[in-house]
SERO-541834 format. One line per 2 residues: number of its first residue (from 1); for each residue x, y, z of C-alpha. Coordinates in steps of 0.001 Angstrom, whole numbers. Each point is the difference from the previous one (the first is absolute). Layout:
BEGIN
NUM> X,Y,Z; ...
This chain:
BEGIN
1> -14090,17893,35713; 3012,-1051,2075
3> -981,-2742,2391; -3380,-584,-1514
5> -763,-3514,-1181; -2032,-605,-3156
7> -2016,-2861,-1461; 1844,-1215,-3085
9> -1175,-2173,-2811; 2196,-1549,-2775
11> -2383,-1005,-2733; 2254,-2036,-2229
13> 3396,-686,1404; 883,-3294,-1586
15> 1870,1116,-3071; 2261,2263,1991
17> 438,-2520,2869; -578,-3522,-1284
19> 1806,-1603,2968; 3497,1457,-117
21> -900,3386,1464; -2689,1182,2409
23> -1941,3042,1132; 970,-266,3690
25> 1491,3485,214; -3404,1522,-541
27> -986,-1305,3478; 1974,2941,1378
29> -2849,2239,-1086; -3070,-1951,1059
31> -2058,-3124,-554; 692,-1519,-3398
33> -2340,-2276,-1946; 1637,-1635,-3040
35> -1781,-1481,-2954; 1819,-1850,-2665
37> -2567,1045,-2630; -3233,1928,119
39> -2691,-300,-2742; -1734,3279,-1024
41> -3225,-982,1734; 1734,-249,3446
43> 2267,3103,-91; -2322,2328,1946
45> -973,-2753,2446; 3607,-882,834
47> 1077,3645,373; -2885,629,2334
49> 961,2719,2475; 3785,-259,-717
51> 1828,3291,-172; 2991,-1255,-1983
53> -379,-2156,-3061; 2769,-1608,-2159
55> -803,-1250,-3493; 1765,-1229,-3034
57> -2697,-928,-2601; -3199,115,2069
59> -2011,2967,-1180; -940,2766,2384
61> -2835,1732,-1659; -2184,2965,956
63> -2650,-2470,1148; 2498,-1776,2228
65> 986,3341,1585; -3691,827,524
67> -396,-3281,1839; 3174,414,2107
69> -120,3557,1413; 2725,-686,2606
71> 2649,-575,-2690; 2643,2796,1
73> 3002,-1516,-1707; 390,-2313,-3013
75> 3545,-1363,-651; 343,-1453,-3511
77> 2581,-2822,-75; 1243,1046,-3415
79> 910,3061,-2036; -3162,311,-2011
81> -2972,1085,2020; -2801,-299,-2524
83> -1632,-2579,2346; -1170,2923,2075
85> -2701,2530,-942; 2309,3046,512
87> -2753,2610,-374; -2096,-1713,2668
89> 3022,-343,2292; 825,3655,-293
91> -3515,1121,678; -62,-2080,3101
93> 3349,1116,1305; 1439,-3576,-353
95> 3769,-6,-316; 1204,-2381,-2794
97> 3644,-1091,-284; 1923,-2071,-2451
99> 3454,-1619,-281; 1947,1648,-2741
101> 2948,-1314,-1926; 515,-3177,2077
103> 218,-2378,-2930; 2007,1991,-2624
105> 3037,-2313,-276; -2096,-3187,302
107> -2349,916,-2836; 2917,1011,-2213
109> 1685,-3294,877; -3072,-1973,-985
111> -545,1841,-3252; 3652,-770,-879
113> -439,-3609,1073; -2953,-365,-2392
115> 2095,1457,-2842; 2908,-2246,729
117> -2256,-3062,179; -1400,863,-3404
119> 3354,744,-1612; 2060,-2868,1509
121> -2829,-2569,365; 1332,-1177,3272
123> -3310,-1549,1149; -377,-1960,-3316
125> 3569,-1357,245; -394,-968,3686
127> -3163,-1851,-790; 1539,-1967,-2839
129> 3102,-892,1885; -2103,-1402,2829
131> -2124,-1851,-2568; 3123,-1880,-1153
133> 909,1772,-3237; 3594,956,966
135> 684,-3510,1335; -988,-1401,-3348
137> 1691,2665,-2161; 2738,-1189,-2481
139> 1814,3307,540; 1222,1934,3108
141> -2911,2384,-383; -3388,195,-1687
143> -2219,2828,-1212; -3596,436,1219
145> -585,3221,-1877; 1666,3105,-1189
147> 1662,2111,2669; 762,3660,-486
149> 2391,2490,1599; -1694,3127,1456
151> 3138,2184,-372; -521,2394,-2945
153> -3770,-341,36; -2217,2987,554
155> -2396,-22,2959; -2791,2521,79
157> -1091,896,3534; -3466,1560,427
159> -132,1935,3271; 3175,1294,1723
161> -755,124,3718; 2208,-1870,2501
163> -574,-3436,-1523; 323,1103,-3594
165> 3310,1692,976; 1221,-3078,1816
167> -860,-2086,-3062; 1981,2433,-2192
169> 3086,-392,2207; 154,-3767,-209
171> -720,-39,-3708; 2747,2580,-715
173> 2242,-2171,2089; -711,-2927,-2232
175> 881,1968,-3193; -3486,773,-1132
177> -1032,3192,-1737; -2714,1713,2132
179> -2742,2278,-1297; -2725,1380,2227
181> -3432,1505,-414; -1189,1996,3028
183> -2095,3056,655; 2927,1839,1661
185> 3546,-285,-1373; 2491,-719,2792
187> 3350,1815,218; 3211,-1882,651
189> -475,-2864,-2450; 2394,608,-2847
191> -15,-3645,-1091; -3799,-107,-346
193> -1969,1439,-2905; -3445,1449,653
195> -2375,-598,-2894; -3697,122,-916
197> -2215,-2996,556; -155,-626,-3740
199> 3794,76,-372; 436,-2340,2913
201> -2455,-2474,-1580; 1815,139,-3369
203> 3619,-380,1353; -192,-2338,2972
205> 1041,-3667,-52; -1406,-222,3542
207> -2644,2101,1626; -370,91,3799
209> -2921,1680,1756; 594,1991,3148
211> -2748,2606,-74; -3039,456,2224
213> -3432,-992,-1095; -2063,3022,-1032
215> -2691,582,-2554; 2783,1114,-2338
217> 2080,-3090,478; -2772,-2569,120
219> 573,-2531,-2893; 3130,1995,-1106
221> 1094,-3218,-1602; -2868,-797,-2317
223> -571,-909,-3611; 1023,3394,-1357
225> 3116,116,2128; 1031,-3533,-882
227> -410,749,-3761; 2593,2814,444
229> 2565,-2263,1677; 2853,-1948,-1535
231> -968,-3472,-952; 1362,-2360,2637
233> -28,2505,2836; -68,-1233,3522
235> -2254,1691,2585; 320,4,3750
237> -2690,1114,2429; 781,184,3755
239> -2147,3132,511; -3744,-450,-250
241> -1939,-2592,-1964; -2438,2290,-1790
243> 2900,1815,-1661; -225,-2789,-2609
245> -2991,-1010,-2191; 293,-3707,796
247> -1931,-1300,-3002; 1953,2199,-2399
249> 3256,-1286,1554; -1096,-3654,-206
251> -941,449,-3710; 3411,1647,-682
253> 1850,-2853,1688; -1948,-2582,-2119
255> 696,1995,-3114; 3725,325,873
257> 41,3747,48; 1042,-58,3680
259> 2727,-2503,764; -678,-245,3747
261> -2204,1588,2604; 1316,-43,3618
263> -2234,1127,2765; -371,57,3796
265> -3376,1606,-157; -3240,-635,-1795
267> -3274,1957,-326; -1791,-2194,2533
269> 1881,-1587,2856; -222,-2966,482
271> -697,-378,-3700; -3113,-1621,-1347
273> 428,-3253,-1863; -967,1594,-3246
275> 2656,2649,81; 1379,-136,-3520
277> 3685,299,1176; -172,-3320,1902
279> -272,-1932,-3257; 1992,2302,-2222
281> 3460,-1228,-1270; 3274,1578,1123
283> -1010,1404,3317; 1727,86,3337
285> -2449,765,2770; 628,392,3741
287> -2739,525,2692; 603,3635,1019
289> 3077,-790,2133; 2520,2513,-1278
291> -505,2072,3112; 328,-2835,2462
293> 3530,-1135,858; 368,-435,3770
295> 2256,3049,310; -2543,2151,-1838
297> -2872,-1201,2057; 2024,723,3220
299> 491,3502,-1288; -3705,430,-778
301> -1062,-1403,3445; 2519,2242,1788
303> -1334,3030,-1803; -3646,-770,482
305> 542,-474,3725; 2049,3169,122
307> -2898,1786,-1732; -2370,-1151,2805
309> 2507,1077,2657; 335,3469,-1570
311> -3794,344,-162; -353,-1071,3601
313> 2602,2570,1060; -1949,2796,-1743
315> 2482,476,-2956; -1263,-2197,-2799
317> 2318,-741,-2918; -360,-1331,-3463
319> -3455,1504,-25; -1903,68,-3321
321> -3224,1414,1418; -335,2503,2862
323> -2833,1629,1883; -1709,2309,-2438
325> -2696,1563,2195
């Protein structure tokens, strides 16, 4: 395909390039049409006769593929590619690529930031200082709530891929005991103890989720799991929202069984107004931004453009679905 120009459509480019980056490098490969967002009803219409399509969250279903027979390449602007009907893509010979492992350090950093925020209460102190409490304090300091050291506490990590391993490293560096539940025990981790899910629930002061969403892990943190945990446990979710039964977690927070729930992901994004976690006590919630430091997005964009370049040169890379007929 060297020298051949293609029609390219980016369905939802805003979250990757909200103004500080751009998709200009794609122009090397053909005519580019960029949409900040695309509702489901307009996906097929906007793809039209494009051969190359880039998507982040816009779904590319079997019906969309039927309506867009010229499509030959789908570049997912993320690691997960559940937004594409993979069976339909394979049947039609559509190459699908993703961007693996671009946000490992960023997500581990964010998970740690959530934990530090909960343990040191930095946000609460900052707000109270700016509200005038320090200025009016009779002492050189004041206390807005109990702080705790994380050194010596046990963190249970569920899932031990690249992000889970990065989280383990930083927690070990801060003096935490690290226990892990994963399908496959990893070699070369003498400071980490691999345990069953039940033992992890029973022993952990903090639980951090870093596993994929599957039918086996959906609602892995639910009422039964919470009942097995230490009273006052803290739970972090920077993986996928549906890993947590949100109503069960909200109830546990109100009952005091869980001391704090920290999450960058929820079951529906953006969340609906009646999501029980939005009104539950002792939560720290961020809007699915763990992946998104500028350096991380630069890396994602460079890889996504490189994927298109490799496809156009006839040697596709980071392929998750190939021609099957």
